[in-house]
matplotlib code that plots the C-alpha trace (Angstrom):
import matplotlib.pyplot as plt

x = [0.0, 1.4, 0.9, 1.6, 1.3, 1.2, -0.7, -2.5, 0.4, 2.5, 5.4, 2.7, 0.5, 3.4, 4.5, 0.7, 0.5, 4.1, 2.9, -0.2, 1.5, 4.0, 0.9, 0.3, -2.9, -2.3, -3.7, -3.7, -3.5, -3.8, -5.2, -6.6, -9.2, -11.0, -7.4, -6.5, -10.2, -9.9, -6.4, -8.0, -11.4, -8.3, -6.9, -9.7, -11.3, -7.9, -8.4, -6.2, -7.1, -6.5, -7.9, -8.2, -7.8, -7.8, -5.6, -3.3, 0.3, 0.8, -1.7, 0.2, -3.1, -5.1, -1.8, -2.5, -6.1, -5.4, -2.8, -5.0, -7.8, -5.8, -4.5, -7.8, -9.0, -6.5, -4.3, -0.9, 1.4, 4.2, 5.4, 5.2, 6.5, 6.6, 5.8, 3.9, 5.5, 5.0, 7.3, 7.0, 9.0, 9.5, 12.3, 13.4, 12.0, 8.7, 8.2, 5.0, 5.5, 2.5, 4.1, 7.4, 5.6, 3.4, 6.9, 7.9, 4.7, 4.4, 7.8, 9.4, 6.8, 4.9, 7.4, 8.1, 4.5, 4.3, 7.3, 6.5, 3.2, 4.2, 7.5, 6.3, 3.8, 6.1, 8.9, 6.5, 5.6, 9.4, 9.5, 8.6, 10.1, 9.9, 11.1, 11.0, 11.3, 12.9, 13.4, 16.4, 14.0, 15.8, 18.7, 21.5, 19.9, 19.6, 16.6, 17.4, 15.9, 15.9]
y = [0.0, 3.6, 6.7, 9.8, 13.3, 16.0, 13.4, 16.1, 17.4, 16.4, 14.8, 13.6, 11.9, 10.3, 8.8, 7.4, 5.9, 4.4, 3.2, 1.6, -0.2, -2.0, -3.5, -0.9, 0.3, 3.7, 6.2, 9.7, 12.6, 16.2, 19.3, 20.3, 17.7, 18.5, 18.1, 14.6, 13.4, 13.9, 11.9, 9.1, 9.0, 9.0, 5.9, 4.3, 4.7, 3.4, 0.3, 1.1, 1.7, 5.0, 6.2, 10.2, 11.3, 15.3, 16.6, 19.6, 18.1, 21.7, 20.9, 18.2, 17.1, 16.7, 14.6, 12.1, 11.8, 10.8, 8.6, 6.7, 7.0, 5.5, 2.8, 1.9, 1.9, 0.3, -1.6, -0.9, 1.7, 0.1, 3.1, 6.6, 9.4, 13.1, 14.8, 17.8, 21.0, 24.7, 27.2, 31.2, 33.8, 37.1, 39.5, 39.5, 43.3, 42.6, 38.8, 38.1, 36.4, 34.3, 32.7, 32.1, 30.3, 28.5, 27.3, 25.5, 24.5, 22.4, 21.5, 21.2, 20.6, 18.4, 16.3, 15.8, 15.3, 12.7, 10.6, 11.2, 9.9, 6.6, 5.6, 4.7, 2.2, 1.3, 0.3, -1.8, -3.8, -3.9, -2.7, 0.2, 2.9, 6.6, 8.5, 12.6, 14.1, 17.4, 20.3, 21.9, 24.8, 27.4, 25.6, 25.9, 29.4, 32.6, 34.7, 38.2, 41.1, 38.8]
z = [-0.1, -1.0, 0.0, -2.4, -1.5, -4.2, -6.3, -8.6, -10.1, -12.7, -10.7, -8.1, -11.2, -12.6, -9.6, -8.7, -12.1, -11.4, -8.0, -9.1, -12.3, -9.6, -7.9, -5.1, -4.0, -3.6, -1.6, -3.7, -1.3, -2.5, -1.2, -4.6, -4.3, -7.6, -9.5, -7.4, -8.2, -12.1, -11.4, -9.8, -12.3, -14.9, -13.8, -13.0, -16.8, -17.7, -15.3, -12.7, -9.1, -6.7, -4.2, -3.2, 0.2, 0.5, 3.0, 3.3, 4.6, 6.1, 8.9, 10.8, 12.7, 9.1, 8.3, 11.1, 10.5, 6.9, 7.4, 10.0, 7.7, 4.6, 6.7, 8.0, 4.6, 2.6, 5.3, 6.2, 4.3, 2.8, 0.9, 1.0, -2.0, -0.2, -3.6, -2.3, -2.5, -3.3, -5.0, -4.5, -6.6, -5.5, -4.4, -0.9, 0.2, -1.0, -0.4, 1.5, 4.7, 4.4, 1.3, 3.2, 6.0, 3.3, 1.9, 5.1, 6.3, 2.9, 2.0, 5.1, 8.0, 5.8, 4.8, 8.6, 9.6, 6.8, 7.7, 11.6, 10.8, 9.0, 10.3, 13.9, 11.8, 9.2, 11.9, 14.1, 11.2, 10.4, 7.1, 4.6, 2.4, 2.5, -0.5, -0.6, -4.2, -4.2, -6.9, -7.9, -9.5, -7.3, -6.2, -8.9, -10.1, -8.6, -9.0, -10.5, -8.3, -5.2]

ax = plt.figure().add_subplot(projection="3d")
ax.plot(x, y, z, "-o")
ax.set_aspect("equal")
plt.show()
């Protein structure tokens, strides 16, 4: 059983498809409910199976609830792929604090909360894998005017 965050985005959807093709039951987790449901409908139309779970990984309590719900509905999670992420651009002097907080809430704390929620469950079962997808979108290129 695999759980994929950011499932409605391009990379997340590709990961959902790949995990499903490898035989995993997949919990497609995304805060963009409409896009995630559309992905699940497309997979069902193609003869595949994934279940949509709406959740915002920036909400630690919500993460714990969705992990519990996934395990009750689909069984023990043995694979997690953290794909959820946000990227905001702007000059430092004018960058909104709300966007800065969202970057950390999703990209850092969201990953931490998912890992915390699943790792103890995986450890008690004696197996499991967690993969986190990162982006080099701004790691190697400066942003002019920042």
